[in-house]
C-alpha positions in Angstrom: -100.2 -8.9 54.4 -103.9 -9.0 54.3 -107.3 -7.9 55.4 -107.1 -10.2 58.3 -105.1 -7.9 60.5 -105.7 -6.5 64.0 -108.2 -4.1 62.6 -110.8 -6.2 60.8 -113.6 -3.7 60.9 -115.8 -1.4 58.7 -118.0 1.8 58.0 -120.4 3.9 60.2 -122.9 6.7 60.3 -123.4 9.9 62.3 -125.2 9.5 65.5 -127.3 12.5 66.3 -130.5 11.0 67.7 -131.8 7.7 69.0 -131.5 5.4 65.9 -133.2 2.1 65.6 -131.5 0.1 62.8 -132.8 -3.0 61.2 -131.7 -2.4 57.7 -133.3 -4.7 55.1 -136.9 -4.0 56.0 -137.3 -4.4 59.7 -136.1 -6.8 62.4 -136.3 -10.5 61.4 -136.5 -13.4 63.7 -134.2 -16.3 62.8 -133.8 -17.4 60.1 -132.6 -14.4 58.2 -133.8 -14.3 54.6 -131.1 -13.4 52.1 -132.7 -11.4 49.3 -132.2 -8.4 47.1 -129.2 -9.6 45.0 -130.9 -10.2 41.6 -128.9 -7.3 40.2 -125.8 -9.3 41.0 -127.1 -12.3 39.1 -128.2 -14.3 42.1 -130.9 -16.8 41.4 -132.5 -19.6 43.4 -130.0 -22.4 43.6 -130.4 -26.1 44.3 -129.2 -27.9 47.4 -126.3 -30.4 47.3 -122.8 -30.7 45.8 -119.4 -29.6 46.9 -116.8 -27.0 46.1 -113.0 -26.9 46.4 -111.0 -23.8 47.0 -107.3 -23.0 47.6 -105.3 -22.1 50.7 -101.9 -20.6 50.3 -100.5 -22.4 53.3 -101.4 -24.5 56.3 -103.3 -22.7 59.0 -101.2 -22.3 62.1 -104.2 -23.0 64.4 -107.9 -23.5 64.1 -108.7 -20.8 66.7 -109.2 -17.5 64.8 -108.0 -15.2 67.6 -105.0 -17.2 68.5 -102.8 -16.3 65.5 -102.6 -13.6 62.8 -103.1 -15.9 59.8 -104.8 -15.0 56.6 -105.3 -18.7 55.7 -107.1 -19.3 58.9 -109.2 -16.2 58.3 -110.4 -17.6 55.0 -111.6 -20.8 56.7 -113.0 -18.9 59.7 -115.1 -16.8 57.3 -117.2 -19.9 56.7 -117.3 -21.1 60.3 -118.3 -18.1 62.3 -120.4 -14.9 62.2 -120.4 -11.5 63.8 -123.2 -9.3 65.2 -123.3 -7.4 61.9 -122.2 -8.0 58.3 -121.9 -6.4 54.9 -124.6 -6.3 52.3 -123.0 -7.7 49.2 -124.6 -5.2 46.9 -124.2 -1.9 48.8 -121.4 -2.8 51.2 -123.3 -1.2 54.0 -123.7 -2.8 57.4 -126.8 -4.9 58.1 -128.0 -7.3 60.8 -126.4 -10.7 61.3 -126.3 -12.4 64.7 -127.8 -9.1 66.0 -131.2 -8.6 64.3 -131.4 -5.0 65.3 -129.7 -2.3 67.4 -130.2 1.1 68.9 -127.7 3.9 69.5 -128.3 6.4 72.3 -128.6 10.1 71.4 -125.1 10.9 72.7 -123.6 8.1 70.7 -122.2 6.3 73.7 -124.5 3.4 74.3 -125.1 0.6 71.7 -127.8 -1.9 72.4 -127.9 -5.1 70.3 -131.0 -7.3 70.1 -129.8 -10.8 69.2 -131.4 -13.0 66.7 -133.5 -15.6 68.5 -133.5 -19.3 67.6 -129.8 -19.3 66.4 -127.9 -22.5 67.4 -124.3 -23.4 67.3 -123.3 -26.1 64.9 -123.4 -28.7 67.7 -127.0 -27.8 68.5 -126.4 -25.7 71.6 -128.4 -22.4 71.8 -126.6 -19.2 71.0 -127.3 -16.3 73.4 -126.0 -13.1 75.0 -123.6 -15.1 77.2 -121.6 -16.1 74.1 -121.4 -12.5 72.9 -120.2 -11.2 76.3 -117.8 -14.1 76.7 -116.3 -13.5 73.2 -115.7 -9.8 73.7 -114.5 -9.9 77.3 -112.2 -13.0 77.2 -111.1 -12.9 73.6 -111.7 -9.8 71.4 -110.9 -7.3 74.2 -108.1 -9.6 75.7 -104.7 -7.9 75.0 -103.1 -11.3 75.3 -105.1 -12.8 72.5 -102.7 -12.7 69.6 -105.3 -11.8 67.0 -107.7 -10.0 69.3 -108.4 -6.3 69.0 -108.0 -4.9 72.5 -106.8 -1.5 71.2 -110.2 -0.9 69.6 -111.9 -1.1 73.0 -110.1 1.8 74.6 -111.1 5.3 73.9 -109.0 8.1 75.3 -107.4 5.5 77.6 -110.8 4.5 79.0 -112.3 1.1 78.5 -115.4 0.3 76.4 -117.6 -2.0 78.4 -120.0 -4.8 77.5 -122.8 -6.3 79.6 -125.6 -8.7 79.2 -129.0 -7.0 79.5 -131.0 -10.2 79.1 -130.6 -13.6 77.3 -131.1 -11.9 73.9 -129.6 -8.4 74.5 -126.1 -7.0 75.0 -125.1 -3.5 75.5 -121.8 -1.6 74.9 -120.9 1.5 76.9 -118.4 3.9 75.3 -116.5 6.7 77.1 -117.4 8.9 74.1 -119.0 8.8 70.7 -117.1 6.7 68.1 -118.7 7.0 64.6 -117.0 3.8 63.3 -117.9 1.6 66.2 -120.8 -0.1 64.6 -118.8 -1.2 61.6 -116.2 -2.6 63.8 -118.6 -5.2 65.2 -118.0 -7.8 62.5 -115.8 -9.7 65.0 -116.5 -13.4 65.0 -118.5 -14.6 68.0 -117.1 -17.7 69.7 -118.8 -20.5 71.7 -118.6 -20.1 75.5 -119.4 -23.7 76.1 -116.3 -24.9 74.1 -113.8 -22.2 75.1 -114.5 -21.3 78.7 -111.8 -23.7 79.9 -109.2 -21.7 78.0 -110.4 -18.3 79.4 -110.0 -16.1 82.4 -113.7 -16.7 83.1 -112.8 -20.4 83.4 -109.8 -19.8 85.6 -107.1 -19.8 83.0 -104.5 -17.1 82.3 -105.3 -14.4 79.8 -102.7 -15.8 77.3 -104.1 -19.4 77.5 -106.9 -18.5 75.1 -104.2 -18.7 72.3 -103.9 -22.5 73.1 -107.5 -23.2 72.1 -108.2 -25.4 69.1 -104.7 -26.4 67.9 -104.5 -28.0 64.4 -104.9 -31.5 65.8 -108.1 -30.7 67.7 -111.0 -33.0 67.3 -113.3 -31.4 64.6 -116.3 -31.6 66.9 -114.6 -29.2 69.3 -114.6 -26.4 66.7 -118.1 -25.0 66.9 -119.5 -22.0 65.1 -122.7 -20.4 63.8 -121.4 -20.1 60.2 -122.7 -21.8 57.1 -120.2 -24.7 57.4 -118.5 -26.7 60.2 -115.2 -28.4 60.4 -115.1 -32.0 59.2 -111.4 -32.7 59.2 -107.9 -31.3 58.7 -105.0 -33.2 57.1 -101.8 -31.2 57.9 -100.2 -29.7 54.8 -102.9 -31.0 52.5 -106.5 -30.1 53.1 -109.1 -28.6 55.4 -112.6 -30.1 55.0 -115.8 -28.4 55.9 -119.4 -29.7 55.7 -122.8 -27.9 55.8 -123.9 -26.7 59.1 -127.5 -28.0 59.5 -128.2 -25.3 62.1 -127.3 -22.4 59.9 -129.6 -19.4 60.4 -130.0 -18.1 56.9 -132.4 -19.0 54.1 -132.7 -17.8 50.5 -135.4 -15.6 49.1 -137.8 -18.6 48.8 -137.0 -20.0 52.2 -134.6 -22.7 51.2 -132.0 -23.3 53.9 -128.5 -22.0 53.1 -125.8 -22.9 52.3 -126.7 -24.7 49.1 -123.5 -26.7 49.1 -123.1 -29.8 51.3 -119.3 -29.6 51.5 -116.4 -27.1 51.1 -112.8 -28.2 50.8 -109.7 -26.1 51.0 -106.6 -27.6 49.3 -103.3 -26.3 50.7 -101.2 -25.2 47.7 -98.4 -22.8 48.3 -97.3 -21.9 44.8 -99.6 -19.6 42.8 -98.7 -21.4 39.5 -99.5 -24.7 41.1 -102.8 -23.3 42.1 -103.6 -22.3 38.5 -102.5 -25.8 37.3 -104.8 -27.4 39.8 -107.7 -25.1 38.7 -107.1 -26.0 35.0 -107.0 -29.6 36.0 -110.4 -29.3 37.6 -109.1 -30.0 41.1 -110.0 -26.4 42.2 -113.4 -24.9 41.5 -112.7 -21.2 42.1 -109.5 -19.2 42.3 -108.7 -15.5 43.0 -105.9 -14.6 40.6 -103.6 -11.8 39.7 -103.2 -9.7 36.6 -100.1 -11.7 35.7 -102.3 -14.9 35.6 -105.2 -13.3 33.7 -104.2 -13.4 30.0 -103.6 -17.2 30.0 -106.8 -18.0 31.8 -108.9 -15.5 29.8 -107.6 -16.9 26.5 -108.5 -20.4 27.6 -112.0 -19.2 28.6 -112.4 -17.6 25.2 -111.2 -20.8 23.5 -114.0 -22.8 25.3 -112.5 -23.8 28.7 -115.2 -24.7 31.2 -114.8 -21.6 33.4 -115.3 -17.9 33.5 -112.8 -15.2 34.5 -114.4 -12.1 36.1 -112.8 -8.7 36.6 -114.0 -6.0 39.0 -112.8 -2.7 40.3 -111.5 -3.2 43.8 -112.7 -1.7 47.1 -111.2 -4.4 49.3 -108.0 -6.2 48.4 -104.5 -5.3 49.3 -102.5 -2.7 47.2 -98.7 -3.3 47.4 -96.4 -0.6 48.8 -92.7 -0.1 49.3 -91.7 0.7 52.9 -88.3 1.9 54.2 -87.4 1.1 57.8 -87.1 4.5 59.6 -85.5 2.5 62.5 -83.1 0.4 60.4 -80.2 -1.0 62.3 -77.7 0.8 60.1 -77.6 4.4 61.4 -76.9 5.9 58.0 -79.8 4.1 56.4 -82.1 4.9 59.3 -81.4 8.7 58.9 -81.9 8.6 55.2 -85.0 6.5 55.2 -86.6 8.8 57.8 -86.1 11.8 55.6 -89.2 12.5 53.5 -87.0 14.2 50.9 -85.3 10.9 50.2 -88.6 9.0 50.0 -90.0 11.6 47.5 -86.8 11.3 45.4 -87.0 7.5 45.3 -90.7 7.7 44.4 -89.6 9.2 41.1 -87.7 5.9 40.5 -90.8 3.8 40.9 -92.1 3.0 37.5 -95.8 2.4 38.4 -97.0 2.3 34.8 -94.5 -0.4 33.9 -95.5 -2.4 37.0 -99.1 -2.0 36.1 -98.5 -3.0 32.5 -96.0 -5.9 33.0 -96.7 -7.3 36.5 -100.5 -6.9 36.4 -101.0 -7.0 32.6 -102.8 -3.6 32.8 -105.3 -5.0 35.3 -104.5 -2.4 38.0 -104.6 1.3 38.4 -102.8 4.1 40.2 -103.3 3.8 43.9 -104.8 6.1 46.5 -103.0 7.1 49.7 -104.6 4.9 52.3 -108.1 5.0 50.5 -109.1 3.0 47.5 -110.0 5.3 44.6 -113.4 3.5 44.1 -114.3 4.5 47.7 -115.9 7.8 46.7 -117.1 8.6 50.2 -113.6 9.2 51.5 -111.2 9.2 48.6 -109.3 12.4 47.8 -107.7 12.5 44.4 -103.9 12.6 45.1 -102.8 11.2 41.7 -100.8 14.4 41.0 -98.7 13.7 44.1 -97.7 10.3 42.8 -95.5 12.1 40.4 -94.0 10.5 37.3 -91.3 8.0 36.7 -88.2 10.2 36.1 -84.8 8.8 37.0 -83.1 12.2 36.1 -85.4 14.0 38.5 -84.8 11.4 41.2 -81.0 11.7 40.7 -81.1 15.5 41.0 -83.2 15.2 44.2 -80.6 12.7 45.7 -77.8 15.0 44.6 -79.4 17.8 46.6 -79.4 15.6 49.6 -75.7 15.0 49.3 -76.3 11.4 48.2 -73.8 11.2 45.4 -71.4 8.7 43.9 -68.2 10.0 45.5 -65.9 7.1 44.6 -66.8 6.5 41.0 -68.0 2.9 41.5 -71.5 3.6 40.1 -73.2 3.5 43.6 -74.2 6.6 45.4 -72.9 7.1 48.9 -74.8 7.8 52.1 -73.5 11.1 53.7 -70.6 9.8 55.6 -69.1 7.6 52.9 -70.9 4.2 52.8 -72.5 3.0 49.7 -76.2 3.4 49.5 -77.0 -0.3 49.5 -79.9 -2.0 51.2 -81.9 -5.2 51.3 -85.4 -5.3 49.8 -87.6 -8.0 51.5 -90.4 -9.5 49.4 -92.6 -12.6 49.2 -91.0 -15.2 47.0 -94.2 -17.3 46.6 -96.3 -14.3 45.5 -97.5 -14.0 41.9 -96.5 -10.3 41.8 -93.8 -9.5 44.3 -90.8 -11.2 42.6 -91.3 -9.4 39.3 -92.1 -6.1 41.1 -88.9 -6.5 43.2 -86.8 -7.1 40.1 -88.1 -4.0 38.4 -87.4 -1.8 41.4 -83.9 -3.4 41.8 -83.1 -2.7 38.1 -84.4 0.9 38.1 -82.8 1.8 41.4 -79.5 0.5 40.1 -79.7 2.9 37.1 -80.1 5.6 39.7 -77.0 4.5 41.6 -78.8 2.8 44.4 -77.8 -0.9 45.1 -80.7 -3.2 46.1 -80.2 -6.7 47.3 -83.3 -8.9 47.0 -84.2 -10.9 50.1 -87.0 -13.3 49.7 -89.2 -14.8 52.4 -92.5 -16.6 52.3 -95.4 -14.2 51.9 -96.9 -15.6 55.1 -93.8 -14.2 56.9 -94.0 -10.6 55.6 -96.2 -9.3 58.4 -94.1 -10.8 61.2 -90.9 -9.6 59.5 -92.3 -6.1 59.3 -93.5 -6.1 62.9 -90.1 -7.4 64.1 -88.3 -4.6 62.4 -85.9 -7.1 60.9 -85.7 -5.6 57.4 -84.3 -2.5 55.6 -86.9 -2.1 52.9 -89.9 -4.3 52.2 -92.6 -4.9 49.7 -95.9 -5.5 51.5 -99.6 -4.8 51.4 -102.6 -4.1 53.7 -106.2 -4.5 52.7 -108.4 -1.5 52.1 -111.6 -0.9 54.1 -114.7 1.2 53.5 -113.8 3.7 56.4 -110.3 5.0 57.1 -111.0 4.6 60.9 -110.8 0.8 60.3 -107.2 1.2 59.1 -106.1 3.3 62.1 -103.7 0.7 63.5 -101.9 0.8 60.1 -101.9 4.5 59.1 -101.9 6.4 62.5 -98.3 6.9 63.7 -97.8 4.8 66.8 -100.4 2.2 65.6 -99.7 -1.5 66.2 -99.2 -2.1 62.4 -97.2 1.2 61.7 -94.1 -0.9 61.4 -92.0 1.3 59.1 -91.5 3.6 62.1 -91.7 1.2 65.1 -90.1 3.6 67.5 -93.3 5.6 67.5 -95.2 2.7 69.0 -96.0 2.6 72.7 -93.6 0.7 75.0 -96.5 -1.5 76.2 -99.9 -2.3 74.7 -102.5 0.3 75.5 -99.9 2.9 76.6 -99.5 6.3 74.8 -97.4 6.2 71.6 -94.0 7.8 71.6 -94.8 11.3 70.3 -91.2 12.4 70.8 -90.2 10.1 68.0 -92.7 11.4 65.5 -92.0 14.0 62.8 -94.2 17.0 62.7 -96.3 15.6 59.9 -96.7 12.3 61.8 -98.0 14.2 64.8 -100.5 15.9 62.6 -101.7 12.6 61.2 -101.8 11.2 64.7 -104.1 14.1 65.8 -106.2 13.8 62.6 -107.1 10.1 63.4 -107.9 10.9 67.0 -110.2 13.7 66.0 -111.8 11.8 63.2 -112.5 9.0 65.6 -114.6 11.2 67.8 -116.6 13.5 65.5 -120.0 12.3 64.3 -120.2 15.0 61.6 -119.6 13.4 58.3 -118.4 16.5 56.5 -115.8 17.2 59.3 -114.6 13.6 59.1 -114.3 13.9 55.3 -112.2 17.1 55.7 -109.9 15.5 58.2 -109.3 12.4 56.1 -108.7 14.6 53.0 -105.9 16.3 55.0 -104.5 13.0 56.0 -104.3 11.7 52.4 -102.6 14.9 51.3 -100.0 14.5 54.2 -99.6 10.9 53.2 -99.0 11.8 49.6 -96.5 14.5 50.5 -94.5 12.6 53.1 -94.8 9.0 52.0 -94.7 6.9 55.2 -94.8 4.2 52.6 -94.8 4.5 48.8 -98.0 3.1 47.3 -97.4 1.2 44.0 -100.7 0.1 42.4 -104.3 -0.8 43.1 -104.9 -4.2 41.5 -108.3 -5.1 40.1 -110.0 -8.1 41.7 -110.0 -11.0 39.3 -111.7 -14.3 40.0 -112.0 -17.5 38.0 -114.9 -19.9 38.6 -115.9 -23.2 37.1 -119.0 -23.3 35.0 -120.3 -25.9 37.3 -121.4 -23.2 39.8 -123.9 -20.4 39.9 -124.3 -17.3 42.1 -120.7 -16.3 42.1 -120.6 -12.8 43.5 -117.4 -10.8 42.9 -118.3 -7.2 42.3 -116.0 -5.2 44.6 -113.8 -8.1 45.6 -113.3 -10.1 48.7 -115.5 -9.1 51.6 -113.0 -9.9 53.1 -112.2 -13.6 52.4 -113.7 -15.6 49.6 -116.9 -14.5 47.9 -120.3 -15.2 49.5 -120.0 -19.0 49.4 -123.4 -19.8 51.1 -125.2 -18.5 48.0 -123.1 -20.5 45.5 -124.7 -23.7 44.2 -123.6 -26.6 42.0 -125.6 -26.7 38.8 
């Protein structure tokens, strides 16, 4: 699973007074000057050239909000922009399509001034109508498969958006929401191309998902991003070319992006991706710790590329989740018992996984917050415990989960063997080895695990469907816990290990009756943290949540991988300090030497 989930959002600040924000030195008319990254090694590049990246699978659509698809997300990152974006150095929010904004003293009205002079890649003018259209018909549309309608209801009441004038839009919130600003990185879409698929254009709400199928004419896919679609060869390649209307320039005024073209080769197998990189057919590759030693040794021996390690803020730490609502009643009861999950945590050899699967290029994980995220992280390493099969066995014995028939497999209370399937991504560079280690150690404990492989692209849909018993999966970290609310708040749309807590219909109240006491407390914590604008209070709430997470283990975190990227020496301005942002590194600044 990935950063591209239903909650693709970010960080915020307390709102106590009227705040006028134009971070980077005041409001700028288009174009925006990209500056201040010399500490990251960014220099003036030269225009021209091309670059080839890898995609793990074919995109299911070319319309970002029509499918939940990480591969489409990586492409869309280069085609579209949001109202705000991350600063690559500080990871704070700064202006993008909105050149400035104000927040009312009560924190309930956000007014965005749009950057004037911005054009879509087909030359049409960008304005407030596009922003209102995108939010009302797509982002806030509960029928859009990858929309985010849930983020636009507060206490059951709708957030509203309206056009103030051609260059101004305004959001009205039922109450203050401190993370709202950071959530506004949603890609804005072109009204003039998508109106016919929308409710505004007379279509049904779900028809928006039919926009831009993979066989659409490239000219129909219009954005404000650094590149535009040039072609798509199914199962092989997605081709992008420079958007001549892009609204950013470098520090000296040279139009960005520097590159003329950007290609994505569709290569499913991670080892095949490495082979293509070594052959020079890929120019940049995000790799795992398992792939690091070979590539690093080749770099040291003089290969024409660099391998760069960085501590990760973003990126997706893997976890083990047990299905509280498993179809087998005995497993469901056991999996839903925190004592069982704590016992099994003692059979997870994190140090071995970090050493052998990641070659030491990972660290102990946090509980919902990356350890590098000092603003919100609470040190819960002690609660991770240690690998101790004897202690795990004693804890299972205390639960009555013993080998009662002498066949070497413990029995669920009631007599059946404690046996379950573990679903994992077969095409992942880390999940197969991780699954094998867990299977082996659990067997020593008397727990039989059957490995069940699926394509990594199917892990999220498998989890959401509930069609699994245990699963190895991952969700991306974000700078503010609020942005992971659909994942970690019981009843959230991505809280799939206990699906019975989710509401019967989108937007309805979650099923509190199905929640354990600790889940109800976490549910309340997220609701309270979403409303308070006092940073110290939010910190205390999120500390309590991390401690409850560590104690009750809705999922069992395994490791926090470092971000590792390999880049051909042909290119400059490769930024990879805290990892994907999310998606590939800031491609518009990369140049071919």
